[in-house]
NUKEZA-528684 format. One record per atom (N, C-alpha, C, O): residue in three letters; x, y, z. Coordinates in steps of 0.2 Angstrom, whole numbers, padded with zeros to 4 digits, always signed. Layout:
REM NUKEZA-528684
ALAXYZ/...
***
This chain:
REM NUKEZA-528684
UNK+0004-0005+0000/UNK+0001+0000+0000/UNK+0004+0006+0000/UNK+0008+0006+0004/UNK+0003+0011-0004/UNK+0007+0016-0004/UNK+0002+0021-0001/UNK-0004+0021-0002/UNK+0005+0025+0004/UNK+0003+0029+0008/UNK+0002+0036+0006/UNK+0008+0040+0007/UNK-0004+0040+0004/UNK-0002+0046+0000/UNK-0007+0054+0007/UNK-0010+0052+0012/UNK-0006+0058+0005/UNK-0011+0061+0009/UNK-0020+0061+0008/UNK-0024+0064+0010/UNK-0019+0057+0003/UNK-0028+0055+0002/UNK-0028+0048+0006/UNK-0034+0046+0006/UNK-0023+0045+0008/UNK-0026+0039+0013/UNK-0029+0040+0018/UNK-0027+0044+0021/UNK-0034+0036+0020/UNK-0038+0036+0026/UNK-0038+0032+0031/UNK-0037+0026+0029/UNK-0038+0033+0037/UNK-0038+0029+0043/UNK-0039+0022+0042/UNK-0036+0017+0043/UNK-0046+0024+0038/UNK-0050+0017+0035/UNK-0045+0011+0032/UNK-0044+0006+0034/UNK-0043+0014+0026/UNK-0039+0011+0022/UNK-0033+0008+0024/UNK-0030+0003+0022/UNK-0029+0013+0030/UNK-0025+0009+0033/UNK-0025+0004+0037/UNK-0022-0001+0038/UNK-0031+0006+0041/UNK-0035-0001+0046/UNK-0037-0007+0041/UNK-0035-0012+0043/UNK-0039-0007+0036/UNK-0042-0013+0029/UNK-0036-0014+0028/UNK-0036-0020+0030/UNK-0031-0012+0026/UNK-0024-0015+0023/UNK-0020-0020+0028/UNK-0018-0025+0027/UNK-0018-0017+0034/UNK-0016-0021+0038/UNK-0019-0026+0042/UNK-0016-0031+0044/UNK-0024-0026+0044/UNK-0029-0031+0047/UNK-0029-0037+0040/UNK-0028-0043+0041/UNK-0029-0035+0035/UNK-0031-0039+0027/UNK-0024-0042+0028/UNK-0024-0049+0029/UNK-0018-0040+0028/UNK-0010-0041+0027/UNK-0009-0047+0034/UNK-0009-0054+0034/UNK-0010-0044+0038/UNK-0009-0049+0045/UNK-0014-0055+0045/UNK-0012-0061+0048/UNK-0021-0055+0042/UNK-0024-0061+0042/UNK-0023-0068+0037/UNK-0024-0074+0039/UNK-0020-0064+0032/UNK-0016-0068+0027/UNK-0012-0073+0029/UNK-0012-0079+0029/UNK-0006-0067+0034/UNK+0001-0070+0036/UNK-0002-0075+0041/UNK+0000-0081+0041/UNK-0005-0074+0045/UNK-0008-0077+0050/UNK-0004-0080+0056/UNK-0007-0085+0059/UNK+0003-0077+0058/UNK+0008-0077+0064/UNK+0010-0071+0063/UNK+0011-0067+0058/UNK+0011-0070+0069/UNK+0016-0064+0073/UNK+0022-0065+0069/UNK+0025-0070+0067/UNK+0024-0058+0069/UNK+0032-0057+0066/UNK+0037-0056+0072/UNK+0038-0050+0074/UNK+0040-0061+0074/UNK+0045-0062+0080/UNK+0049-0064+0078/UNK+0050-0067+0073/UNK+0055-0061+0081/UNK+0063-0067+0081/UNK+0062-0074+0083/UNK+0058-0076+0087/UNK+0067-0079+0080/UNK+0065-0086+0082/UNK+0068-0086+0091/UNK+0072-0083+0094/UNK+0064-0090+0092/UNK+0066-0091+0099/UNK+0072-0098+0100/UNK+0071-0103+0097/UNK+0077-0097+0105/UNK+0079-0102+0106/UNK+0081-0103+0116/UNK+0080-0099+0120/UNK+0083-0109+0115/UNK+0082-0111+0123/UNK+0090-0110+0124/UNK+0094-0112+0119/UNK+0092-0107+0130/UNK+0100-0107+0132/UNK+0100-0110+0140/UNK+0096-0107+0144/UNK+0104-0114+0142/UNK+0104-0116+0148/UNK+0109-0112+0152/UNK+0115-0113+0151/UNK+0108-0107+0157/UNK+0113-0103+0162/UNK+0112-0108+0168/UNK+0107-0111+0169/UNK+0117-0108+0173/UNK+0119-0111+0178/UNK+0111-0116+0180/UNK+0108-0116+0185/UNK+0110-0121+0173/UNK+0105-0127+0175/UNK+0099-0122+0174/UNK+0094-0126+0176/UNK+0098-0119+0173/UNK+0092-0115+0172/UNK+0091-0115+0164/UNK+0095-0112+0160/UNK+0086-0118+0162/UNK+0083-0117+0154/UNK+0079-0111+0153/UNK+0074-0111+0155/UNK+0083-0105+0149/UNK+0080-0100+0149/UNK+0079-0099+0142/UNK+0083-0101+0139/UNK+0072-0095+0138/UNK+0070-0094+0133/UNK+0073-0085+0130/UNK+0073-0080+0133/UNK+0075-0085+0124/UNK+0077-0080+0120/UNK+0072-0080+0114/UNK+0069-0085+0112/UNK+0073-0073+0112/UNK+0068-0072+0104/UNK+0060-0072+0107/UNK+0057-0073+0113/UNK+0058-0072+0102/UNK+0050-0074+0102/UNK+0050-0065+0104/UNK+0045-0064+0107/UNK+0053-0060+0102/UNK+0051-0054+0101/UNK+0050-0050+0096/UNK+0055-0050+0092/UNK+0043-0045+0094/UNK+0041-0044+0092/UNK+0046-0038+0086/UNK+0050-0033+0088/UNK+0046-0039+0077/UNK+0049-0035+0075/UNK+0045-0033+0068/UNK+0041-0036+0066/UNK+0047-0028+0066/UNK+0045-0024+0060/UNK+0044-0030+0054/UNK+0039-0031+0051/UNK+0051-0033+0054/UNK+0051-0038+0048/UNK+0055-0045+0051/UNK+0061-0045+0053/UNK+0052-0050+0050/UNK+0052-0056+0054/UNK+0057-0060+0050/UNK+0061-0058+0046/UNK+0057-0067+0052/UNK+0060-0070+0047/UNK+0054-0073+0042/UNK+0048-0072+0043/UNK+0058-0075+0037/UNK+0054-0076+0030/UNK+0048-0071+0028/UNK+0042-0073+0026/UNK+0050-0066+0029/UNK+0047-0059+0026/UNK+0040-0058+0029/UNK+0035-0055+0027/UNK+0039-0062+0036/UNK+0035-0060+0040/UNK+0035-0050+0042/UNK+0040-0047+0042/UNK+0030-0048+0044/UNK+0029-0040+0047/UNK+0024-0040+0052/UNK+0019-0044+0052/UNK+0025-0036+0057/UNK+0021-0034+0061/UNK+0016-0029+0058/UNK+0016-0027+0052/UNK+0012-0027+0064/UNK+0007-0021+0061/UNK+0010-0015+0058/UNK+0007-0012+0053/UNK+0015-0011+0061/UNK+0017-0007+0060/UNK+0022-0009+0052/UNK+0022-0005+0047/UNK+0024-0012+0052/UNK+0031-0016+0046/UNK+0027-0017+0041/UNK+0030-0017+0036/UNK+0020-0018+0041/UNK+0017-0019+0035/UNK+0016-0012+0030/UNK+0016-0012+0024/UNK+0016-0007+0035/UNK+0015+0000+0031/UNK+0022+0003+0030/UNK+0022+0009+0028/UNK+0028+0000+0032/UNK+0034+0002+0030/UNK+0037+0000+0022/UNK+0038-0005+0020/UNK+0038+0005+0019/UNK+0039+0003+0012/UNK+0047+0000+0013/UNK+0051+0001+0017/UNK+0047-0005+0006/UNK+0053-0007+0008/UNK+0059-0005+0006/UNK+0065-0007+0008/UNK+0059+0000+0003/UNK+0064+0006+0001/UNK+0068+0011+0007/UNK+0074+0014+0007/UNK+0062+0009+0011/UNK+0063+0015+0017/UNK+0066+0010+0025/UNK+0068+0013+0030/UNK+0065+0004+0024/UNK+0067+0000+0030/UNK+0074-0001+0030/UNK+0077-0002+0025/UNK+0077+0001+0035/UNK+0083-0002+0037/UNK+0082-0006+0044/UNK+0077-0005+0047/UNK+0087-0010+0046/UNK+0088-0015+0053/UNK+0088-0011+0058/UNK+0087-0013+0064/UNK+0089-0006+0057/UNK+0092+0001+0065/UNK+0086+0003+0066/UNK+0086+0007+0071/UNK+0079+0002+0065/UNK+0072+0003+0065/UNK+0071-0002+0071/UNK+0067+0000+0076/UNK+0073-0009+0071/UNK+0071-0014+0076/UNK+0073-0012+0083/UNK+0077-0008+0085/UNK+0069-0014+0086/UNK+0068-0014+0093/UNK+0067-0004+0097/UNK+0068-0002+0102/UNK+0065-0001+0091/UNK+0064+0005+0094/UNK+0056+0004+0091/UNK+0054+0000+0086/UNK+0052+0009+0096/UNK+0044+0010+0094/UNK+0042+0015+0087/UNK+0045+0020+0085/UNK+0038+0010+0086/UNK+0037+0016+0079/UNK+0037+0023+0080/UNK+0040+0027+0076/UNK+0034+0026+0086/UNK+0034+0034+0087/UNK+0041+0034+0085/UNK+0042+0037+0079/UNK+0047+0031+0090/UNK+0054+0033+0089/UNK+0056+0034+0083/UNK+0060+0038+0081/UNK+0054+0026+0077/UNK+0057+0027+0073/UNK+0056+0033+0066/UNK+0059+0036+0062/UNK+0048+0034+0068/UNK+0045+0040+0065/UNK+0049+0048+0064/UNK+0050+0052+0060/UNK+0051+0047+0071/UNK+0055+0055+0073/UNK+0061+0054+0071/UNK+0064+0059+0069/UNK+0065+0048+0071/UNK+0072+0045+0071/UNK+0073+0045+0061/UNK+0078+0045+0058/UNK+0067+0044+0060/UNK+0069+0043+0054/UNK+0064+0046+0049/UNK+0058+0044+0046/UNK+0068+0053+0048/UNK+0062+0058+0043/UNK+0058+0054+0037/UNK+0052+0055+0036/UNK+0062+0049+0034/UNK+0060+0046+0027/UNK+0052+0044+0028/UNK+0048+0044+0023/UNK+0049+0041+0035/UNK+0044+0038+0039/UNK+0040+0044+0039/UNK+0035+0042+0043/UNK+0039+0049+0037/UNK+0035+0055+0040/UNK+0027+0054+0037/UNK+0023+0056+0040/UNK+0026+0050+0032/UNK+0021+0049+0029/UNK+0016+0046+0034/UNK+0010+0046+0033/UNK+0019+0042+0038/UNK+0016+0037+0045/UNK+0013+0041+0050/UNK+0008+0039+0053/UNK+0014+0047+0051/UNK+0013+0050+0057/UNK+0006+0052+0057/UNK+0003+0050+0062/UNK+0001+0055+0054/UNK-0005+0056+0056/UNK-0008+0050+0055/UNK-0013+0050+0053/UNK-0006+0043+0057/UNK-0008+0036+0057/UNK-0006+0032+0065/UNK-0006+0027+0067/UNK-0003+0038+0066/UNK+0002+0033+0073/UNK-0001+0031+0077/UNK+0001+0026+0080/UNK-0009+0035+0080/UNK-0011+0033+0085/UNK-0015+0025+0084/UNK-0016+0021+0089/UNK-0017+0024+0078/UNK-0019+0018+0074/UNK-0016+0014+0075/UNK-0018+0009+0079/UNK-0008+0013+0072/UNK-0004+0009+0070/UNK-0002+0006+0078/UNK+0000+0001+0078/UNK-0002+0010+0083/UNK+0000+0010+0090/UNK-0005+0004+0092/UNK-0002+0000+0095/UNK-0013+0005+0091/UNK-0017+0002+0094/UNK-0016-0005+0089/UNK-0017-0010+0093/UNK-0016-0007+0082/UNK-0013-0011+0079/UNK-0008-0017+0083/UNK-0009-0022+0085/UNK-0002-0014+0083/UNK+0003-0015+0086/UNK+0001-0018+0092/UNK+0004-0023+0093/UNK-0002-0016+0097/UNK-0005-0020+0102/UNK-0008-0026+0101/UNK-0007-0031+0103/UNK-0013-0024+0097/UNK-0018-0030+0096/UNK-0014-0037+0093/UNK-0013-0042+0096/UNK-0011-0034+0088/UNK-0006-0041+0085/UNK+0000-0043+0088/UNK+0001-0048+0088/UNK+0003-0039+0091/UNK+0010-0041+0095/UNK+0008-0044+0101/UNK+0011-0048+0103/UNK+0003-0043+0105/UNK+0000-0045+0113/UNK-0004-0049+0113/UNK-0007-0050+0118/UNK-0006-0052+0108/UNK-0011-0057+0109/UNK-0009-0064+0102/UNK-0006-0064+0097/UNK-0012-0070+0106/UNK-0010-0075+0100/UNK-0017-0074+0094/UNK-0022-0071+0095/UNK-0015-0077+0088/UNK-0020-0075+0083/UNK-0027-0079+0083/UNK-0031-0079+0079/UNK-0028-0082+0089/UNK-0035-0084+0090/UNK-0040-0078+0091/UNK-0046-0077+0090/UNK-0034-0073+0097/UNK-0038-0066+0099/UNK-0042-0063+0094/UNK-0048-0064+0093/UNK-0036-0060+0089/UNK-0034-0057+0082/UNK-0042-0053+0082/UNK-0044-0047+0085/UNK-0046-0057+0079/UNK-0053-0054+0078/UNK-0056-0049+0082/UNK-0058-0043+0080/UNK-0056-0054+0089/UNK-0061-0047+0096/UNK-0056-0042+0095/UNK-0058-0036+0094/UNK-0048-0041+0096/UNK-0045-0036+0096/UNK-0043-0031+0090/UNK-0041-0026+0091/UNK-0046-0033+0084/UNK-0045-0029+0078/UNK-0051-0027+0080/UNK-0052-0022+0076/UNK-0057-0028+0084/UNK-0063-0027+0083/UNK-0063-0022+0088/UNK-0066-0017+0086/UNK-0061-0021+0092/UNK-0057-0017+0099/UNK-0056-0010+0095/UNK-0060-0005+0095/UNK-0050-0011+0091/UNK-0046-0007+0088/UNK-0053-0002+0084/UNK-0056+0003+0086/UNK-0055-0005+0079/UNK-0059-0003+0076/UNK-0065+0002+0080/UNK-0067+0007+0077/UNK-0066+0000+0085/UNK-0071+0003+0089/UNK-0069+0010+0092/UNK-0072+0015+0091/UNK-0062+0008+0094/UNK-0059+0013+0097/UNK-0056+0020+0092/UNK-0055+0025+0095/UNK-0056+0019+0086/UNK-0055+0022+0082/UNK-0060+0024+0076/UNK-0059+0028+0071/UNK-0067+0021+0078/UNK-0072+0024+0074/UNK-0072+0021+0068/UNK-0073+0025+0063/UNK-0070+0015+0066/UNK-0068+0013+0060/UNK-0076+0005+0058/UNK-0080+0002+0062/UNK-0075+0004+0052/UNK-0079-0001+0050/UNK-0076-0007+0050/UNK-0072-0008+0046/UNK-0077-0012+0054/UNK-0074-0020+0055/UNK-0075-0025+0053/UNK-0074-0030+0055/UNK-0078-0023+0045/UNK-0080-0028+0040/UNK-0073-0032+0038/UNK-0074-0038+0038/UNK-0068-0029+0035/UNK-0062-0033+0035/UNK-0060-0038+0041/UNK-0056-0042+0039/UNK-0061-0038+0046/UNK-0060-0043+0051/UNK-0064-0050+0049/UNK-0062-0055+0047/UNK-0069-0049+0048/UNK-0075-0055+0046/UNK-0072-0057+0040/UNK-0069-0063+0040/UNK-0071-0054+0035/UNK-0070-0054+0029/UNK-0064-0057+0028/UNK-0062-0057+0022/UNK-0060-0059+0032/UNK-0054-0060+0032/UNK-0051-0067+0038/UNK-0046-0071+0038/UNK-0057-0067+0043/UNK-0056-0073+0047/UNK-0057-0080+0044/UNK-0061-0083+0041/UNK-0051-0084+0045/UNK-0050-0091+0044/UNK-0047-0093+0048/UNK-0044-0090+0052/UNK-0047-0102+0048/UNK-0044-0105+0053/UNK-0037-0104+0055/UNK-0032-0104+0050/UNK-0035-0104+0060/UNK-0030-0104+0063/UNK-0024-0108+0062/UNK-0025-0114+0062/UNK-0017-0106+0061/UNK-0012-0113+0058/UNK-0010-0115+0066/UNK-0010-0111+0071/UNK-0008-0121+0065/UNK-0007-0125+0071/UNK+0000-0127+0069/UNK+0002-0128+0063/UNK+0004-0127+0075/UNK+0011-0129+0073/UNK+0011-0137+0073/UNK+0010-0140+0078/UNK+0013-0141+0068/UNK+0014-0147+0067/UNK+0021-0152+0072/UNK+0022-0158+0072/
***
């Protein structure tokens, strides 16, 4: 999606939600287990704008490929918009993007329909795209 001055909040919501449902998984760093003094600890699983196998988080969906740099990772969307002026086109959508990130990054896929419906309600948006895209959840083999 190419964001322009004419892009609406509804168009951003529809694009991100549709993309994330098609992706079907969260965009996270790979999980690894390490043992430290006899205690197994899990590392990874952190949400990232661009993840393995082309995965993207709710904000990462909106960052154009030519604008993305790995240094954006581990920074909030507000910080990267501020520190990477090339992303100023996202600024008008910042509250919506933050809400979409919380809904996507903070919950299992099975909760996405309800979480995205809450985002639609909070931002006075039409939630129809959610119900047009709901599909069975992938399970790990």
